[in-house]
Structure formats: structure tokens, C-alpha cells
C-alpha positions as CSV (number, residue, x, y, z in Angstrom):
1,M,13.4,5.3,3.5
2,N,15.8,4.3,0.8
3,D,16.1,6.4,-2.4
4,K,16.4,3.4,-4.6
5,F,13.4,1.3,-5.4
6,V,13.5,-2.5,-4.9
7,R,10.1,-2.9,-6.5
8,N,7.9,-1.0,-8.9
9,I,4.2,-0.2,-8.2
10,F,1.7,-0.3,-11.0
11,Y,-2.0,0.5,-10.8
12,F,-4.6,-1.7,-12.5
13,E,-6.7,0.5,-14.7
14,E,-8.1,3.4,-12.6
15,F,-9.4,1.6,-9.6
16,Y,-6.8,2.7,-7.0
17,L,-6.5,6.2,-8.4
18,D,-10.3,6.6,-8.2
19,F,-10.3,5.4,-4.7
20,Y,-7.4,7.6,-3.8
21,E,-9.0,10.8,-5.1
22,R,-11.9,10.4,-2.7
23,L,-9.7,10.2,0.4
24,K,-9.0,12.9,2.9
25,P,-5.6,14.6,2.7
26,A,-4.2,12.9,5.8
27,V,-5.2,9.5,4.5
28,K,-3.6,10.3,1.1
29,K,-0.4,11.3,2.8
30,K,-0.3,8.1,4.7
31,F,-0.9,6.0,1.6
32,N,1.9,7.8,-0.2
33,W,4.2,7.2,2.7
34,T,3.2,3.5,2.8
35,L,3.6,2.9,-0.9
36,G,7.0,4.6,-0.8
37,L,8.0,2.2,2.0
38,I,6.8,-0.8,0.1
39,A,8.7,0.3,-3.0
40,S,11.9,1.2,-1.3
41,I,12.7,-1.5,1.4
42,E,13.2,-5.2,0.9
43,K,11.4,-6.5,4.0
44,V,8.2,-4.5,4.6
45,P,6.8,-4.8,8.1
46,E,3.6,-6.9,8.2
47,K,1.7,-4.0,9.7
48,Y,1.8,-2.3,6.3
49,F,2.1,-5.2,3.8
50,K,0.6,-8.6,4.7
51,H,0.3,-11.8,2.7
52,I,-3.3,-13.1,2.6
53,T,-3.3,-16.6,4.1
54,G,-4.4,-19.3,1.7
55,S,-3.5,-17.3,-1.4
56,T,-0.7,-17.3,-3.9
57,G,0.8,-13.9,-4.2
58,L,-2.1,-11.8,-2.9
59,F,-1.2,-9.1,-0.3
60,E,-3.0,-6.5,1.7
61,I,-1.7,-2.9,2.0
62,R,-3.0,-1.6,5.3
63,V,-3.1,2.1,6.3
64,E,-4.3,3.4,9.7
65,V,-5.2,7.0,10.2
66,G,-6.7,7.7,13.6
67,S,-9.3,5.1,14.3
68,D,-9.9,4.4,10.5
69,I,-8.3,1.5,8.7
70,F,-8.0,1.3,4.9
71,R,-7.0,-1.8,3.0
72,V,-6.0,-2.2,-0.6
73,F,-5.3,-5.6,-2.1
74,C,-2.3,-6.1,-4.4
75,F,-0.3,-8.9,-6.0
76,F,3.0,-9.8,-7.6
């Protein structure tokens, strides 16, 4: 990944951080990697960062660990 950020990530209140604290270590590691990817590259693969069809500026961050899939909604 790139050392320079192309976008900043801000958390709304404590919702994400509360969710994150309840995750298993492997899932936390994957979320950290995915958020680093989103922050540091211009064109993020849709597998990790997908526009929600029919919305304006709403996206889904998707993390897979084993057979589990986690989704976090975000916006610009």
C-alpha cells in the first residue's frame, strides 16, 4: 500500500469503534488492512469498497474472514 493517504477516514460518534471492539483479533486485523487500503489508494477494488446502487454517496466496506462476511456502511 501507499504511504500517502488519498482520503481521510472519520468515525461517526462511537458506532464503528464500539463494533470494532467486539470483533475477534483476525477480523480486527483485516478491517485495519482494508481501511488502510481505502485510505491509501485512489481506485479501491469493489470487493472491499462498493457503491450502494440507487444511493448518492453511500458505500459498503466489506471484509471477509474465513466464511464470515462483515459490512460497514460509509459515505463521502
